[in-house]
C-alpha positions as a Markdown table, in Angstrom:
| # | Residue | x | y | z |
|---|---|---|---|---|
| 1 | Met | -4.3 | -0.8 | -9.9 |
| 2 | Ile | -5.2 | -1.4 | -6.3 |
| 3 | Lys | -8.4 | 0.1 | -4.9 |
| 4 | Thr | -10.2 | 0.2 | -1.5 |
| 5 | Gly | -11.8 | -3.1 | -0.8 |
| 6 | Asp | -9.3 | -5.2 | -2.9 |
| 7 | Lys | -7.8 | -8.4 | -1.4 |
| 8 | Val | -4.0 | -7.9 | -1.2 |
| 9 | Tyr | -0.9 | -9.5 | 0.3 |
| 10 | Tyr | 2.5 | -8.1 | 1.4 |
| 11 | Tyr | 5.3 | -9.6 | -0.8 |
| 12 | Gln | 7.2 | -11.1 | 2.2 |
| 13 | Thr | 4.1 | -12.7 | 3.8 |
| 14 | Met | 2.1 | -14.1 | 0.8 |
| 15 | Asn | 0.1 | -16.5 | 3.0 |
| 16 | Arg | -1.6 | -13.5 | 4.8 |
| 17 | Val | -4.3 | -11.9 | 2.7 |
| 18 | Gly | -5.9 | -8.7 | 3.9 |
| 19 | Thr | -8.3 | -6.1 | 2.6 |
| 20 | Val | -7.4 | -2.5 | 1.6 |
| 21 | Val | -9.2 | 0.0 | 3.9 |
| 22 | Glu | -7.4 | 3.2 | 2.9 |
| 23 | Ile | -5.0 | 4.6 | 0.3 |
| 24 | Ile | -2.8 | 7.5 | 1.6 |
| 25 | Thr | -0.9 | 9.8 | -0.7 |
| 26 | Glu | 1.8 | 11.8 | 0.9 |
| 27 | Arg | 3.2 | 14.8 | -1.0 |
| 28 | Asn | 7.0 | 15.2 | -1.1 |
| 29 | Asn | 8.1 | 18.8 | -1.6 |
| 30 | Gln | 11.8 | 17.9 | -1.6 |
| 31 | Leu | 13.6 | 19.8 | -4.4 |
| 32 | Thr | 16.5 | 17.9 | -6.1 |
| 33 | Val | 18.8 | 18.8 | -9.0 |
| 34 | Gly | 16.5 | 16.9 | -11.3 |
| 35 | Gly | 13.3 | 18.7 | -10.0 |
| 36 | Thr | 10.8 | 17.7 | -7.4 |
| 37 | Ser | 10.3 | 14.0 | -6.5 |
| 38 | Glu | 7.1 | 12.0 | -6.7 |
| 39 | Ala | 4.4 | 11.7 | -4.1 |
| 40 | Arg | 4.6 | 8.7 | -1.9 |
| 41 | Val | 1.6 | 6.3 | -1.8 |
| 42 | Phe | 0.8 | 4.1 | 1.2 |
| 43 | Val | -1.9 | 1.4 | 1.5 |
| 44 | Arg | -3.5 | 0.5 | 4.8 |
| 45 | Val | -4.4 | -3.2 | 5.0 |
| 46 | Glu | -6.7 | -4.8 | 7.5 |
| 47 | Tyr | -6.3 | -8.5 | 8.2 |
| 48 | Pro | -9.0 | -11.0 | 9.4 |
| 49 | Glu | -7.3 | -11.1 | 12.8 |
| 50 | Gly | -8.0 | -7.4 | 13.2 |
| 51 | Asp | -4.5 | -6.1 | 12.5 |
| 52 | Ile | -4.2 | -2.9 | 10.5 |
| 53 | Ile | -0.8 | -2.3 | 8.9 |
| 54 | Thr | 0.4 | 0.4 | 6.5 |
| 55 | Tyr | 2.6 | -0.6 | 3.6 |
| 56 | Arg | 4.3 | 1.2 | 0.7 |
| 57 | Arg | 2.3 | 0.8 | -2.5 |
| 58 | Gly | 5.2 | -1.0 | -4.2 |
| 59 | Asp | 5.4 | -3.7 | -1.5 |
| 60 | Ile | 1.9 | -5.2 | -1.9 |
| 61 | Gln | 0.4 | -7.3 | -4.6 |
| 62 | Lys | -3.2 | -7.9 | -5.5 |
| 63 | Asn | -4.6 | -11.4 | -4.7 |
| 64 | Phe | -6.8 | -13.0 | -7.4 |
| 65 | Asp | -7.9 | -16.2 | -5.5 |
């Protein structure tokens, strides 16, 4: 589970490691035949260069180095 302050990387750029600064949950009220769909979770990552980028939760991995 990823929390604020964890070191993470985006799966397509594993050489760039950043820090989680915010976790955003967006509710989805769309009704489908099977019921309502899940809430979307986004993670805002700050890199040492100063860039802040928002990724979907499933697109980032925790860095253990």
